[in-house]
N, C-alpha and C positions, 0 to 999 in steps of 0.2 A: 852292512858290515860283513855278513857271510859271503856275499859275492866278491867283495874285495879280498877276503882271506883266501877264497878259492882261486882267485886270479893270481895272488902272490904264490900260492902253492904251484900253480901251473907254470909260472915263470921260473920258479926255483927248479922245477923238474926239467924244464927246457934247458936251463943253464947246465944242469948236471949232465943231461944227455949230450949236449954239444961237446962237453969235455970228454965224456965216455967214448963218443964216436970219433973224437979228434977231428972235428969238422974244421975245414979251412976257414980262416979269418974269425974264428970263435972269440979271439981275444978282444975284438971290437965290443963285445957285450960288457966287458969289465969297465968300460968308461961310464956306465950308467947305473943309477940306483935302481932298486927293484921297482919303485913307483914309476920311474921314467920308462923302464922296460915294459911295464903294464900298459902304458900309454902308446908306446912305439909299436909294439907287436899287435897286429890285427888279425892274425890267423892266416890261412891260405886264401889269397885273392886280393884284388885291388881295393884301395880305399873307396873307389867309386862304386864298388859292389855294396848292396845293403848288408847290414850285419848278419841277418838271417841266412843270406846266401853264402857268406864267408864261413859261417858256422856249419852249414851243410857240407861245403867243400872240405873244410877241415876235418869234420867227423868221418867223411868218406876216405880220407887219406891221412890217418893219424901218424903213420911213419914219417911223413914229410913235414910235420909240424915243426920239428926242431930245425929243419932246413929252412923253412919259411921264417923262423925266428931270426936266424943269422941274416937272412936276406932282407928282412924288414929293417933291421938296424943299419945295414949297408945303404938301403934306400933312404932311410932317415938322414944319413950323412951325405946324400947325393951332392956331388959337385957340379952336376948338370953336364958333365963331359961324356963323350962317347966311349972313351977307353975304359973308364970305371963302370959304365953301364954294361958294356959287353962282358967285362971281367966278372961282375956280379951275377949276371945271368948264366955264364959258363960255370961259375962256382956253384950255383944252385944245382946244376946237373951233377957235377962231381960229388958234392955233398950228399945229394940224393942217392947216388950210387953207393957211396960209403955206408950210408945208413942201411940200405937194402942188403948189402953184403954182410954187415954186422948183425942184422936181425934175422936173416933167413939164409939157410944153407943153399948150396948150389942146386940141390935137388928139389927145393921148394919153389913152386911156381910163383909164390908171392914175391920172391926176390926180383923176378923179372917184371912183374906188374909194377912194383914200386920204382924200379929203375926206369921203366917206360914212362911212368907218370912224371918222374923227376925230369926226364928229357923233354916231355911235352910241356910241362909248366915252364921250364927254362926257355923253351922256344917261344911260347906264348908271351912271356915277359919281353923277350927280345923283339918280337914282331909288333906288339901292341903297347908296350910299357914306356915308350920314349916320352910321351906327354907327361906321364906321372913322374918319371925320373927328373924331368926338367922343371916341374912345377914345385912351388913351395910346399913343404911338408905341412900337413894339417893336423898332426897329432897334438895332444894337449901340451907337451913339452915345448914344441915350436910355437904354438899359439901364445903360451905364457911368455916365452922369450921375446916374441914380436911385440906383445903388449908392454913389457917392461922397457923395450927399446923405443916405444912410442910409434911403432909402424902399423 
């Protein structure tokens, strides 16, 4: 019960921050319940990564968690097409820049560290994420949907 409540708090905070930072495509989040968002959002990193590794990456890059949150929902809705794939990865970078600029002044080196990491993560997704983008989503929401459809 405690883990679930903590997860709901985390998702609630990510939703709040997406609005606060006026992230691009944040309205996509509103399509889902809190419980569904808990299932869709996996932190920073691929579903192929073990949970412990995603937790480490996320804890090393807390400023980008909200960016990954929007990105995960976009990938959850993947249409398998190249155009939306490229747009999602480019948006990750722009949203990361927006968060960096909102959180850190121009004089703070962390601003540029976060911007650089956003650029790098967006590029990594672009270079190595195509298989995940075109594969069926494995979150609990999609598994439940496939089960109810008898697939």
